[in-house]
Every structure is written in C-alpha cells, then in structure tokens.
Backbone atoms as SQL, in Angstrom:
CREATE TABLE atoms (id INTEGER PRIMARY KEY, chain TEXT, resi INTEGER, resn TEXT, atom TEXT, x REAL, y REAL, z REAL);
INSERT INTO atoms VALUES
  (1, 'A', 1, 'UNK', 'N', 6.847, 100.891, 91.196),
  (2, 'A', 1, 'UNK', 'CA', 6.009, 102.051, 91.485),
  (3, 'A', 1, 'UNK', 'C', 6.913, 103.240, 91.726),
  (4, 'A', 2, 'UNK', 'N', 6.548, 104.348, 91.144),
  (5, 'A', 2, 'UNK', 'CA', 7.280, 105.599, 91.348),
  (6, 'A', 2, 'UNK', 'C', 6.395, 106.566, 92.117),
  (7, 'A', 3, 'UNK', 'N', 6.859, 107.021, 93.261),
  (8, 'A', 3, 'UNK', 'CA', 6.107, 108.001, 94.029),
  (9, 'A', 3, 'UNK', 'C', 6.324, 109.361, 93.415),
  (10, 'A', 4, 'UNK', 'N', 5.258, 110.090, 93.181),
  (11, 'A', 4, 'UNK', 'CA', 5.283, 111.447, 92.600),
  (12, 'A', 4, 'UNK', 'C', 6.000, 111.462, 91.263),
  (13, 'A', 5, 'UNK', 'N', 5.780, 110.448, 90.425),
  (14, 'A', 5, 'UNK', 'CA', 6.473, 110.344, 89.154),
  (15, 'A', 5, 'UNK', 'C', 5.645, 110.788, 87.956),
  (16, 'A', 6, 'UNK', 'N', 4.411, 111.213, 88.170),
  (17, 'A', 6, 'UNK', 'CA', 3.559, 111.631, 87.037),
  (18, 'A', 6, 'UNK', 'C', 3.931, 113.035, 86.596),
  (19, 'A', 7, 'UNK', 'N', 4.206, 113.216, 85.286),
  (20, 'A', 7, 'UNK', 'CA', 4.536, 114.555, 84.805),
  (21, 'A', 7, 'UNK', 'C', 3.351, 115.514, 84.758),
  (22, 'A', 8, 'UNK', 'N', 2.131, 114.979, 84.782),
  (23, 'A', 8, 'UNK', 'CA', 0.956, 115.829, 84.683),
  (24, 'A', 8, 'UNK', 'C', 0.505, 116.349, 86.065),
  (25, 'A', 9, 'UNK', 'N', 0.372, 115.429, 87.029),
  (26, 'A', 9, 'UNK', 'CA', -0.231, 115.839, 88.324),
  (27, 'A', 9, 'UNK', 'C', 0.684, 115.562, 89.520),
  (28, 'A', 10, 'UNK', 'N', 1.858, 115.018, 89.265),
  (29, 'A', 10, 'UNK', 'CA', 2.795, 114.659, 90.337),
  (30, 'A', 10, 'UNK', 'C', 2.236, 113.539, 91.226),
  (31, 'A', 11, 'UNK', 'N', 1.372, 112.694, 90.651),
  (32, 'A', 11, 'UNK', 'CA', 0.834, 111.562, 91.375),
  (33, 'A', 11, 'UNK', 'C', 1.770, 110.368, 91.284),
  (34, 'A', 12, 'UNK', 'N', 1.349, 109.242, 91.855),
  (35, 'A', 12, 'UNK', 'CA', 2.131, 108.029, 91.873),
  (36, 'A', 12, 'UNK', 'C', 1.848, 107.205, 90.631),
  (37, 'A', 13, 'UNK', 'N', 2.901, 106.680, 89.983),
  (38, 'A', 13, 'UNK', 'CA', 2.713, 105.855, 88.788),
  (39, 'A', 13, 'UNK', 'C', 3.167, 104.429, 89.082),
  (40, 'A', 14, 'UNK', 'N', 2.525, 103.487, 88.396),
  (41, 'A', 14, 'UNK', 'CA', 2.905, 102.080, 88.527),
  (42, 'A', 14, 'UNK', 'C', 3.120, 101.517, 87.139),
  (43, 'A', 15, 'UNK', 'N', 3.905, 100.466, 87.067),
  (44, 'A', 15, 'UNK', 'CA', 4.228, 99.813, 85.810),
  (45, 'A', 15, 'UNK', 'C', 3.337, 98.584, 85.646),
  (46, 'A', 16, 'UNK', 'N', 2.922, 98.348, 84.397),
  (47, 'A', 16, 'UNK', 'CA', 2.130, 97.186, 84.061),
  (48, 'A', 16, 'UNK', 'C', 2.405, 96.833, 82.603),
  (49, 'A', 17, 'UNK', 'N', 1.859, 95.741, 82.142),
  (50, 'A', 17, 'UNK', 'CA', 2.050, 95.367, 80.736),
  (51, 'A', 17, 'UNK', 'C', 0.767, 94.799, 80.184),
  (52, 'A', 18, 'UNK', 'N', 0.679, 94.846, 78.865),
  (53, 'A', 18, 'UNK', 'CA', -0.449, 94.270, 78.145),
  (54, 'A', 18, 'UNK', 'C', 0.101, 93.637, 76.868),
  (55, 'A', 19, 'UNK', 'N', -0.762, 93.344, 75.945),
  (56, 'A', 19, 'UNK', 'CA', -0.384, 92.680, 74.710),
  (57, 'A', 19, 'UNK', 'C', 0.635, 93.505, 73.901),
  (58, 'A', 20, 'UNK', 'N', 0.553, 94.814, 74.014),
  (59, 'A', 20, 'UNK', 'CA', 1.396, 95.690, 73.206),
  (60, 'A', 20, 'UNK', 'C', 2.735, 96.033, 73.867),
  (61, 'A', 21, 'UNK', 'N', 2.916, 95.746, 75.142),
  (62, 'A', 21, 'UNK', 'CA', 4.171, 96.016, 75.799),
  (63, 'A', 21, 'UNK', 'C', 3.974, 96.578, 77.209),
  (64, 'A', 22, 'UNK', 'N', 5.051, 97.131, 77.719),
  (65, 'A', 22, 'UNK', 'CA', 5.061, 97.649, 79.090),
  (66, 'A', 22, 'UNK', 'C', 4.725, 99.130, 79.062),
  (67, 'A', 23, 'UNK', 'N', 3.972, 99.577, 80.051),
  (68, 'A', 23, 'UNK', 'CA', 3.616, 100.975, 80.169),
  (69, 'A', 23, 'UNK', 'C', 3.572, 101.372, 81.640),
  (70, 'A', 24, 'UNK', 'N', 3.551, 102.675, 81.880),
  (71, 'A', 24, 'UNK', 'CA', 3.343, 103.169, 83.239),
  (72, 'A', 24, 'UNK', 'C', 2.116, 104.045, 83.252),
  (73, 'A', 25, 'UNK', 'N', 1.370, 103.981, 84.365),
  (74, 'A', 25, 'UNK', 'CA', 0.108, 104.697, 84.475),
  (75, 'A', 25, 'UNK', 'C', -0.001, 105.357, 85.837),
  (76, 'A', 26, 'UNK', 'N', -0.539, 106.577, 85.845),
  (77, 'A', 26, 'UNK', 'CA', -0.731, 107.320, 87.099),
  (78, 'A', 26, 'UNK', 'C', -1.987, 106.823, 87.803),
  (79, 'A', 27, 'UNK', 'N', -1.894, 106.640, 89.082),
  (80, 'A', 27, 'UNK', 'CA', -3.031, 106.204, 89.887),
  (81, 'A', 27, 'UNK', 'C', -4.064, 107.319, 90.043),
  (82, 'A', 28, 'UNK', 'N', -3.602, 108.567, 90.198),
  (83, 'A', 28, 'UNK', 'CA', -4.503, 109.673, 90.457),
  (84, 'A', 28, 'UNK', 'C', -5.229, 110.170, 89.201),
  (85, 'A', 29, 'UNK', 'N', -4.485, 110.470, 88.139),
  (86, 'A', 29, 'UNK', 'CA', -5.127, 111.127, 86.984),
  (87, 'A', 29, 'UNK', 'C', -5.284, 110.222, 85.760),
  (88, 'A', 30, 'UNK', 'N', -4.634, 109.054, 85.769),
  (89, 'A', 30, 'UNK', 'CA', -4.788, 108.142, 84.650),
  (90, 'A', 30, 'UNK', 'C', -3.816, 108.348, 83.520),
  (91, 'A', 31, 'UNK', 'N', -2.881, 109.272, 83.672),
  (92, 'A', 31, 'UNK', 'CA', -1.858, 109.505, 82.632),
  (93, 'A', 31, 'UNK', 'C', -1.193, 108.179, 82.258),
  (94, 'A', 32, 'UNK', 'N', -1.006, 107.945, 80.964),
  (95, 'A', 32, 'UNK', 'CA', -0.459, 106.699, 80.472),
  (96, 'A', 32, 'UNK', 'C', 0.719, 106.986, 79.561),
  (97, 'A', 33, 'UNK', 'N', 1.829, 106.241, 79.757),
  (98, 'A', 33, 'UNK', 'CA', 3.006, 106.445, 78.941),
  (99, 'A', 33, 'UNK', 'C', 3.643, 105.074, 78.659),
  (100, 'A', 34, 'UNK', 'N', 3.985, 104.850, 77.393),
  (101, 'A', 34, 'UNK', 'CA', 4.675, 103.604, 77.019),
  (102, 'A', 34, 'UNK', 'C', 6.115, 103.667, 77.511),
  (103, 'A', 35, 'UNK', 'N', 6.634, 102.522, 77.905),
  (104, 'A', 35, 'UNK', 'CA', 8.037, 102.413, 78.283),
  (105, 'A', 35, 'UNK', 'C', 8.765, 101.956, 77.036),
  (106, 'A', 36, 'UNK', 'N', 9.601, 102.835, 76.463),
  (107, 'A', 36, 'UNK', 'CA', 10.215, 102.586, 75.156),
  (108, 'A', 36, 'UNK', 'C', 11.584, 101.920, 75.195),
  (109, 'A', 37, 'UNK', 'N', 12.447, 102.326, 76.079),
  (110, 'A', 37, 'UNK', 'CA', 13.814, 101.813, 76.046),
  (111, 'A', 37, 'UNK', 'C', 13.834, 100.341, 76.373),
  (112, 'A', 38, 'UNK', 'N', 14.553, 99.571, 75.593),
  (113, 'A', 38, 'UNK', 'CA', 14.530, 98.128, 75.730),
  (114, 'A', 38, 'UNK', 'C', 15.135, 97.662, 77.052),
  (115, 'A', 39, 'UNK', 'N', 16.160, 98.330, 77.559),
  (116, 'A', 39, 'UNK', 'CA', 16.755, 97.934, 78.839),
  (117, 'A', 39, 'UNK', 'C', 15.757, 98.169, 79.972),
  (118, 'A', 40, 'UNK', 'N', 15.130, 99.335, 79.984),
  (119, 'A', 40, 'UNK', 'CA', 14.138, 99.637, 81.020),
  (120, 'A', 40, 'UNK', 'C', 12.939, 98.726, 80.883),
  (121, 'A', 41, 'UNK', 'N', 12.519, 98.442, 79.664),
  (122, 'A', 41, 'UNK', 'CA', 11.376, 97.588, 79.418),
  (123, 'A', 41, 'UNK', 'C', 11.642, 96.169, 79.909),
  (124, 'A', 42, 'UNK', 'N', 12.862, 95.664, 79.702),
  (125, 'A', 42, 'UNK', 'CA', 13.199, 94.310, 80.143),
  (126, 'A', 42, 'UNK', 'C', 13.177, 94.215, 81.671),
  (127, 'A', 43, 'UNK', 'N', 13.700, 95.228, 82.354),
  (128, 'A', 43, 'UNK', 'CA', 13.707, 95.214, 83.810),
  (129, 'A', 43, 'UNK', 'C', 12.308, 95.300, 84.380),
  (130, 'A', 44, 'UNK', 'N', 11.479, 96.135, 83.780),
  (131, 'A', 44, 'UNK', 'CA', 10.103, 96.289, 84.261),
  (132, 'A', 44, 'UNK', 'C', 9.294, 95.042, 83.923),
  (133, 'A', 45, 'UNK', 'N', 9.520, 94.440, 82.776),
  (134, 'A', 45, 'UNK', 'CA', 8.785, 93.233, 82.390),
  (135, 'A', 45, 'UNK', 'C', 9.029, 92.110, 83.378),
  (136, 'A', 46, 'UNK', 'N', 10.254, 91.995, 83.879),
  (137, 'A', 46, 'UNK', 'CA', 10.564, 90.971, 84.883),
  (138, 'A', 46, 'UNK', 'C', 9.807, 91.266, 86.164),
  (139, 'A', 47, 'UNK', 'N', 9.766, 92.527, 86.573),
  (140, 'A', 47, 'UNK', 'CA', 9.053, 92.901, 87.802),
  (141, 'A', 47, 'UNK', 'C', 7.551, 92.698, 87.650),
  (142, 'A', 48, 'UNK', 'N', 7.010, 93.001, 86.495),
  (143, 'A', 48, 'UNK', 'CA', 5.568, 92.837, 86.270),
  (144, 'A', 48, 'UNK', 'C', 5.208, 91.349, 86.229),
  (145, 'A', 49, 'UNK', 'N', 6.068, 90.538, 85.636),
  (146, 'A', 49, 'UNK', 'CA', 5.796, 89.104, 85.537),
  (147, 'A', 49, 'UNK', 'C', 5.851, 88.441, 86.905),
  (148, 'A', 50, 'UNK', 'N', 6.547, 89.048, 87.842),
  (149, 'A', 50, 'UNK', 'CA', 6.678, 88.481, 89.179),
  (150, 'A', 50, 'UNK', 'C', 5.496, 88.795, 90.079),
  (151, 'A', 51, 'UNK', 'N', 4.523, 89.555, 89.585),
  (152, 'A', 51, 'UNK', 'CA', 3.358, 89.890, 90.379),
  (153, 'A', 51, 'UNK', 'C', 2.603, 88.609, 90.770),
  (154, 'A', 52, 'UNK', 'N', 2.087, 88.556, 91.977),
  (155, 'A', 52, 'UNK', 'CA', 1.300, 87.405, 92.374),
  (156, 'A', 52, 'UNK', 'C', 0.090, 87.194, 91.472),
  (157, 'A', 53, 'UNK', 'N', -0.182, 85.977, 91.117),
  (158, 'A', 53, 'UNK', 'CA', -1.342, 85.671, 90.300),
  (159, 'A', 53, 'UNK', 'C', -1.063, 85.642, 88.800),
  (160, 'A', 54, 'UNK', 'N', 0.123, 86.056, 88.380),
  (161, 'A', 54, 'UNK', 'CA', 0.482, 86.017, 86.971),
  (162, 'A', 54, 'UNK', 'C', 1.114, 84.685, 86.630),
  (163, 'A', 55, 'UNK', 'N', 0.763, 84.152, 85.478),
  (164, 'A', 55, 'UNK', 'CA', 1.361, 82.911, 85.025),
  (165, 'A', 55, 'UNK', 'C', 2.722, 83.182, 84.432),
  (166, 'A', 56, 'UNK', 'N', 3.644, 82.275, 84.649),
  (167, 'A', 56, 'UNK', 'CA', 4.995, 82.398, 84.075),
  (168, 'A', 56, 'UNK', 'C', 4.933, 82.207, 82.577),
  (169, 'A', 57, 'UNK', 'N', 5.750, 82.947, 81.858),
  (170, 'A', 57, 'UNK', 'CA', 5.760, 82.883, 80.393),
  (171, 'A', 57, 'UNK', 'C', 6.472, 81.666, 79.872);
C-alpha cells in the first residue's frame, strides 16, 4: 500500500492482481494503473500472494 500515491487525487493506492497481471488502484477515486516493470511486478506478486485467504500457486 502506498499512502498518498495516487497521481489523480493524492489518495492511498493498494496493489492487487487478477488474471491479466498486477495492478494498483486508488481507494478514494478508483484510479487504476497496471504495474509494468517485471522486477516490480514480481515483488508485488509475492506480496499479493501472501494475503490471507489466497491459495498458494
């Protein structure tokens, strides 16, 4: 989670993933951005996979 990381409203953004890959989304305004760089994506994917309730891959 990034505090005040949204470029649109300066809200808080969190990282998540879906079928298409990893993305970050603003809690306040809903701004959505794909995480493109493979190194950043790999680090975030590990953190997202570690969320409680997620099945291990």
